[in-house]
C-alpha positions as CSV (number, residue, x, y, z in Angstrom):
1,M,-23.2,2.4,14.5
2,T,-23.2,5.7,16.4
3,K,-26.3,7.9,17.0
4,G,-25.0,10.4,14.6
5,S,-24.7,7.9,11.7
6,I,-28.2,6.6,12.5
7,A,-29.6,10.1,12.4
8,L,-27.9,10.8,9.1
9,A,-29.2,7.6,7.6
10,I,-32.8,8.5,8.7
11,V,-32.5,12.0,7.1
12,I,-31.3,10.5,3.8
13,L,-34.0,7.8,3.7
14,L,-36.7,10.4,4.5
15,A,-35.4,12.6,1.8
16,V,-35.4,9.8,-0.8
17,N,-39.0,9.0,0.1
18,F,-40.1,12.6,-0.5
19,T,-38.3,12.9,-3.8
20,A,-41.3,11.5,-5.7
21,V,-43.6,14.2,-4.3
22,A,-41.4,17.2,-5.0
23,Q,-42.8,18.1,-8.4
24,D,-42.4,21.9,-8.9
25,E,-43.1,23.2,-12.4
26,E,-39.6,24.7,-12.7
27,R,-36.8,23.3,-10.6
28,D,-33.4,21.8,-10.7
29,I,-33.5,18.0,-11.0
30,V,-30.0,16.6,-10.9
31,E,-26.5,17.7,-10.0
32,M,-23.2,16.1,-11.2
33,N,-19.9,16.9,-9.5
34,F,-16.4,15.9,-10.6
35,F,-13.5,16.7,-8.2
36,G,-9.9,16.2,-7.1
37,G,-7.8,17.5,-4.3
38,F,-5.7,16.6,-1.2
39,G,-6.2,13.8,1.2
40,I,-4.8,14.5,4.7
41,P,-4.3,11.6,7.0
42,G,-5.6,11.8,10.6
43,S,-5.5,9.4,13.5
44,G,-5.3,5.7,12.7
45,V,-3.5,6.0,9.3
46,S,-1.1,8.8,10.1
47,D,0.4,6.9,13.1
48,W,-0.2,3.3,12.0
49,V,2.2,0.6,13.1
50,T,2.1,-2.9,11.6
51,Q,3.9,-5.8,13.3
52,G,6.0,-3.2,15.1
53,Y,7.0,-1.3,12.0
54,D,5.9,2.3,11.3
55,R,3.8,2.7,8.1
56,A,2.6,6.2,8.8
57,A,0.8,7.9,5.9
58,K,1.6,11.4,4.6
59,T,-0.6,13.8,2.7
60,G,-1.9,12.3,-0.6
61,Y,-4.5,13.0,-3.2
62,D,-8.2,12.1,-3.9
63,V,-10.5,12.1,-6.9
64,G,-14.2,11.4,-7.1
65,L,-17.6,12.0,-8.6
66,E,-21.1,12.3,-7.4
67,A,-24.7,12.5,-8.6
68,G,-27.5,14.1,-6.6
69,W,-31.2,14.7,-6.8
70,F,-32.9,17.9,-5.7
71,V,-35.6,16.9,-3.2
72,K,-36.2,20.6,-2.6
73,P,-34.6,23.7,-4.3
74,N,-32.1,23.9,-1.5
75,F,-31.8,20.2,-0.5
76,V,-30.0,17.4,-2.4
77,V,-29.5,13.7,-1.7
78,G,-27.3,11.5,-3.8
79,V,-24.5,9.0,-4.1
80,N,-20.7,9.6,-4.5
81,F,-17.5,7.7,-4.9
82,T,-14.1,8.9,-3.7
83,Y,-10.7,7.3,-4.1
84,T,-7.9,8.5,-1.8
85,E,-4.3,7.5,-1.9
86,F,-1.7,8.2,0.8
87,S,2.0,7.8,0.3
88,I,4.0,6.4,3.2
89,E,6.7,8.1,5.2
90,D,10.3,7.0,4.3
91,D,9.0,4.3,1.9
92,T,11.2,2.9,-0.8
93,L,8.7,0.3,-2.2
94,S,6.3,2.7,-4.0
95,H,3.6,1.4,-1.8
96,A,0.6,3.4,-0.7
97,H,-2.5,3.2,1.6
98,R,-5.6,3.3,-0.6
99,L,-9.2,4.1,0.4
100,F,-12.2,3.3,-1.8
101,N,-15.4,5.0,-0.5
102,P,-18.9,4.7,-1.9
103,N,-21.3,6.9,0.1
104,L,-24.8,8.4,0.3
105,Y,-24.8,12.1,0.9
106,A,-27.1,14.9,1.8
107,K,-26.4,18.6,1.1
108,L,-28.2,21.7,2.4
109,L,-27.7,24.8,0.1
110,F,-27.8,28.4,1.3
111,E,-28.8,30.2,-1.9
112,G,-29.0,34.0,-2.2
113,E,-28.9,36.6,-4.9
114,S,-25.2,36.3,-5.8
115,N,-23.3,33.7,-7.8
116,W,-21.9,32.3,-4.5
117,T,-23.7,29.4,-2.8
118,P,-22.4,28.0,0.5
119,Y,-23.6,24.6,1.7
120,L,-23.3,22.0,4.4
121,K,-23.0,18.3,3.7
122,G,-23.0,14.9,5.4
123,H,-22.2,11.5,4.1
124,L,-22.6,7.8,5.2
125,G,-21.1,4.9,3.5
126,L,-18.4,2.2,3.5
127,E,-14.6,2.3,4.0
128,N,-12.9,-0.2,1.7
129,A,-9.3,0.1,2.6
130,K,-6.1,-1.4,1.2
131,F,-3.2,-0.8,3.6
132,S,0.5,-1.6,3.1
133,T,1.0,-4.3,5.7
134,L,3.9,-6.3,6.9
135,V,2.9,-9.9,6.3
136,D,4.4,-13.4,6.8
137,N,5.5,-14.8,3.5
138,P,7.2,-18.2,2.7
139,S,10.3,-16.3,1.6
140,G,10.3,-14.1,4.7
141,R,8.4,-11.1,6.0
142,R,7.5,-8.4,3.4
143,Y,5.2,-5.5,2.9
144,R,2.1,-6.0,0.7
145,E,-0.9,-3.9,-0.1
146,I,-3.8,-6.1,1.2
147,S,-7.5,-5.4,1.3
148,Y,-9.2,-5.2,4.6
149,D,-12.9,-5.8,5.4
150,P,-15.3,-3.0,4.7
151,A,-16.2,-0.7,7.6
152,I,-19.0,1.8,8.3
153,A,-17.8,5.3,7.4
154,M,-19.3,8.8,7.9
155,G,-18.4,12.4,7.8
156,V,-19.4,16.1,7.6
157,G,-18.3,18.9,5.4
158,A,-18.9,22.4,4.0
159,G,-18.3,23.9,0.7
160,L,-18.8,26.9,-1.6
161,I,-20.1,26.9,-5.2
162,Y,-19.4,29.7,-7.6
163,Y,-21.8,29.7,-10.6
164,T,-20.1,30.7,-13.9
165,A,-23.3,30.1,-15.8
166,Y,-26.9,29.0,-14.9
167,Y,-26.1,25.3,-15.3
168,S,-22.4,25.2,-14.5
169,A,-20.1,26.2,-11.6
170,L,-16.9,25.7,-9.8
171,F,-16.7,24.6,-6.2
172,I,-14.4,24.0,-3.3
173,E,-15.2,21.7,-0.4
174,F,-13.7,20.5,2.9
175,N,-14.6,17.3,4.7
176,Y,-14.0,15.4,7.9
177,H,-14.2,11.6,7.5
178,T,-14.1,8.8,10.0
179,A,-14.4,5.0,9.7
180,M,-15.0,2.3,12.2
181,T,-11.9,0.3,11.2
182,E,-10.7,-0.8,14.7
183,K,-11.9,-4.4,14.2
184,V,-11.5,-4.8,10.5
185,E,-9.3,-7.7,9.3
186,A,-7.4,-8.8,6.2
187,T,-6.4,-12.4,5.4
188,Y,-3.2,-13.2,3.6
189,L,-1.9,-16.8,3.2
190,N,-4.4,-18.0,5.9
191,T,-3.1,-15.4,8.4
192,Q,-5.4,-12.6,9.7
193,Y,-4.2,-9.1,10.2
194,E,-6.2,-6.5,12.2
195,F,-6.0,-2.8,11.6
196,G,-6.6,-2.1,15.2
197,K,-7.7,1.6,15.1
198,N,-10.5,3.8,14.0
199,L,-9.5,5.9,11.1
200,T,-10.0,9.6,10.4
201,T,-9.0,11.6,7.4
202,Y,-9.6,15.2,6.1
203,D,-9.8,16.3,2.5
204,I,-10.0,19.5,0.6
205,H,-10.9,19.3,-3.0
206,A,-12.2,21.4,-5.9
207,G,-14.1,20.6,-9.1
208,F,-16.9,21.2,-11.5
209,H,-20.5,21.4,-10.6
210,L,-23.2,20.8,-13.3
211,V,-27.0,21.2,-12.8
212,F,-29.8,19.7,-15.0
213,S,-33.2,21.4,-14.7
214,K,-36.8,20.7,-15.5
215,D,-38.4,23.4,-17.7
């Protein structure tokens, strides 16, 4: 685990510990976000070669949801889940590379007098990947979507919220995401396959932001 991921984990743990003592008379309690957008492959998955064959990913889509708790009026910690699917260049099998990401996240809001609220965000979690891989099969080599071991994942992002009402808003967000997948392996018919590279992805998504407050 890198120094950056350790620092992010400490920030999140400290924030969770202080949640119980943040008891203002009137404050936002919970946020819920639902989103979808574009997943953009970076190194690792955009140039992946399996058994000498190119399985490079091209731009795909992602969907997700998250729930966060307001530790302070401008600081949120929470959990989220994102599913990303990348189609494959020149593929005739209808295969895809699929990423399943549960994360912890922390968000710092920069609130002002307008309906617009920019924010910075960091996340730390797990990369659960299913890659289309050339495998040895009794009837000959073939491609299969097989699940690889989980890997530590982390990232940073920024976004902008536009409040359409006091408790609801629209938002757009951009994230950089990386995972330590260089040594992860998958097993198929007692044969192990190694991914061999650390993975990076980018995403830009938009969605609905809901806030629940304590009166």
